C-alpha positions as CSV (number, residue, x, y, z in Angstrom):
1,M,133.7,-170.3,36.4
2,I,134.3,-168.2,33.3
3,R,131.8,-170.4,31.4
4,E,129.1,-169.1,33.8
5,L,129.6,-165.6,32.7
6,A,127.6,-164.0,29.8
7,G,129.6,-162.8,26.7
8,G,129.3,-159.1,27.8
9,A,130.6,-160.0,31.3
10,L,133.6,-161.8,29.8
11,L,134.5,-158.7,27.9
12,V,134.3,-156.6,31.1
13,A,136.4,-159.2,33.0
14,C,139.0,-159.1,30.2
15,C,139.0,-155.2,30.1
16,L,139.2,-155.1,33.9
17,A,142.2,-157.5,33.9
18,A,143.8,-155.2,31.3
19,T,143.4,-152.1,33.6
20,P,146.9,-151.2,34.9
21,A,147.4,-152.1,38.6
22,G,146.5,-149.2,40.8
23,A,144.7,-147.3,38.0
24,A,141.3,-147.9,39.5
25,D,140.2,-145.2,42.0
26,A,138.3,-146.4,45.1
27,N,137.2,-142.9,45.9
28,A,135.7,-142.5,42.5
29,G,134.1,-145.9,43.0
30,A,132.6,-144.7,46.3
31,A,131.1,-141.7,44.5
32,L,129.6,-143.9,41.8
33,V,128.1,-146.3,44.5
34,Q,126.4,-143.2,46.0
35,A,125.4,-141.6,42.8
36,N,123.8,-144.8,41.5
37,G,121.8,-145.4,44.7
38,C,123.4,-148.8,45.6
39,T,122.6,-148.2,49.3
40,G,118.9,-148.3,48.4
41,C,119.1,-152.1,48.0
42,H,122.4,-153.0,49.7
43,G,121.7,-151.0,52.9
44,A,122.8,-147.7,54.2
45,T,126.3,-149.1,55.2
46,L,126.3,-151.7,52.4
47,H,125.9,-154.5,54.9
48,G,122.8,-155.8,53.1
49,G,119.2,-154.9,52.8
50,I,117.0,-156.3,50.1
51,G,120.2,-156.8,48.2
52,P,123.2,-158.8,49.6
53,S,125.9,-157.3,51.8
54,L,128.8,-155.9,49.8
55,V,131.1,-155.7,52.8
56,G,133.7,-158.5,52.5
57,I,132.7,-159.3,48.9
58,K,136.3,-159.7,47.8
59,S,136.5,-162.8,50.1
60,R,133.5,-164.3,48.2
61,L,134.1,-163.2,44.6
62,S,137.1,-162.4,42.4
63,A,137.5,-158.9,41.0
64,A,136.4,-160.3,37.6
65,R,133.3,-161.8,39.1
66,I,132.4,-158.6,40.9
67,A,132.9,-156.7,37.6
68,A,130.7,-159.2,35.7
69,A,127.9,-158.9,38.3
70,I,127.9,-155.1,37.8
71,A,128.2,-155.2,34.0
72,Q,125.6,-158.0,33.5
73,P,123.5,-158.0,36.7
74,V,121.0,-160.7,37.5
75,A,117.5,-159.4,38.3
76,P,116.3,-157.7,40.4
77,M,119.6,-155.7,40.2
78,P,119.3,-153.1,37.5
79,K,121.8,-152.6,34.8
80,F,123.6,-149.3,35.1
81,P,125.2,-147.4,32.2
82,L,128.8,-147.7,33.4
83,D,132.0,-147.9,31.3
84,T,134.8,-150.4,32.1
85,M,136.8,-147.8,34.1
86,Q,133.8,-146.9,36.2
87,I,133.2,-150.6,36.9
88,A,136.9,-151.0,37.9
89,D,136.6,-148.0,40.2
90,I,133.5,-149.6,41.9
91,V,135.3,-152.9,42.2
92,A,138.3,-151.2,43.8
93,Y,136.0,-149.5,46.3
94,L,134.0,-152.6,47.1
95,S,137.2,-154.7,47.5
96,A,138.5,-152.2,50.0
97,L,135.3,-152.2,52.2
98,D,136.5,-155.0,54.5
99,S,140.2,-155.2,53.7
100,G,143.0,-155.9,56.1
101,T,145.5,-154.0,53.9
102,R,143.5,-150.9,53.2
103,P,141.6,-148.6,55.5
104,S,137.9,-149.5,56.0
105,A,135.0,-147.7,57.6
106,S,131.6,-148.8,58.9
107,L,128.6,-147.0,60.4
108,R,126.2,-148.1,63.2
109,F,123.2,-145.9,63.5
110,T,122.3,-145.1,67.1
111,K,119.4,-142.7,66.3
112,P,117.7,-141.8,63.1
113,L,120.2,-139.0,62.2
114,S,123.1,-140.1,64.3
115,A,125.7,-142.9,63.8
116,V,129.0,-144.1,65.2
117,L,131.7,-144.2,62.5
118,T,134.4,-146.8,63.0
119,V,137.5,-146.5,60.8
120,R,140.1,-149.3,60.8
121,V,143.6,-148.3,59.6
122,P,146.2,-151.0,59.0
123,G,150.0,-150.4,59.3
124,T,151.4,-147.5,61.2
125,P,148.7,-145.9,63.4
126,P,147.8,-142.4,62.3
127,A,148.3,-139.3,64.5
128,R,144.8,-138.0,63.8
129,V,141.6,-139.1,62.0
130,T,138.8,-136.7,61.1
131,A,135.5,-137.2,59.3
132,V,133.3,-134.6,57.5
133,P,129.8,-135.7,56.4
134,A,128.7,-133.9,53.2
135,M,125.5,-133.9,51.2
136,Q,125.4,-133.0,47.5
137,M,123.0,-130.0,47.1
138,G,122.6,-128.9,43.5
139,D,126.0,-127.5,42.3
140,G,127.5,-127.5,45.8
141,E,127.8,-129.5,49.0
142,M,126.3,-129.0,52.5
143,D,128.9,-130.1,55.0
144,A,128.2,-131.0,58.6
145,S,130.6,-130.4,61.4
146,T,134.1,-132.0,61.3
147,V,134.4,-134.8,63.8
148,T,137.8,-135.8,65.3
149,L,137.7,-139.5,65.9
150,R,139.1,-141.2,69.1
151,P,141.6,-144.0,68.9
152,S,141.5,-147.5,70.4
153,A,143.1,-150.8,69.7
154,G,146.6,-149.4,69.6
155,G,145.6,-146.6,67.2
156,H,144.3,-148.9,64.5
157,V,140.6,-148.4,65.2
158,W,139.1,-144.9,65.5
159,Q,135.6,-144.0,66.4
160,G,133.4,-140.9,66.6
161,T,129.7,-139.9,66.5
162,L,128.4,-138.2,63.3
163,V,125.2,-136.2,63.3
164,F,123.4,-135.7,60.0
165,T,121.1,-132.7,59.5
166,M,118.6,-134.5,57.2
167,S,117.8,-137.8,55.5
168,G,119.3,-138.5,52.1
169,A,122.4,-139.5,50.2
170,W,125.6,-138.4,52.1
171,K,129.3,-139.1,51.7
172,I,131.7,-139.0,54.6
173,D,135.2,-137.7,53.9
174,V,137.7,-139.4,56.2
175,T,141.2,-137.9,56.4
176,Y,144.3,-139.2,58.2
177,D,148.0,-138.5,57.8
178,G,147.5,-137.1,54.2
179,H,145.3,-140.0,53.2
180,H,141.7,-139.8,52.1
181,L,138.8,-142.2,52.2
182,T,135.2,-141.6,51.0
183,V,132.3,-143.5,52.5
184,P,128.9,-143.2,50.8
185,V,125.8,-143.6,53.1
186,N,122.1,-143.3,52.6
187,V,120.7,-141.7,55.8
188,A,117.0,-142.5,56.3
189,G,114.7,-140.8,58.9
190,S,114.5,-144.2,60.7
191,Q,117.3,-146.7,60.6
């Protein structure tokens, strides 16, 4: 499989492999996914659009292959000016989207500016899960109301309805038992 990769992609794969375990930051990766507009092609919840679904990508591609696809993309995917650490952060985030060992989150839009957030938490069920949608506005953020999610499935699955005040690029900050998960989403006027 390595023969299929371009020379630049091999370099990225080698650099990614040299990154210390745990050094990549999935939350930083989520912010990069949002900042680079990935939801524009891969869908508001990264389940696919004109680009393929990124949810469950780690079951289809190795971390090195994901990194290579980001560093040396095949058209129509654009090439982004990302360094190896940023790529590692994005790979960490994408690998956690549908993971049985890490928390994951998904959105299902029920109205143009309203969605049900589902958070899956492995291991010990948390006592409380909250979500705060936020939109970057210039130098600051515009937060929507904090939503306390309701548990089901023995406390491993939590759900709540989020209401967004306008269309655009949002991030949802999910907090539970001292842990933090960032979910980027592109909210369109019609989903």
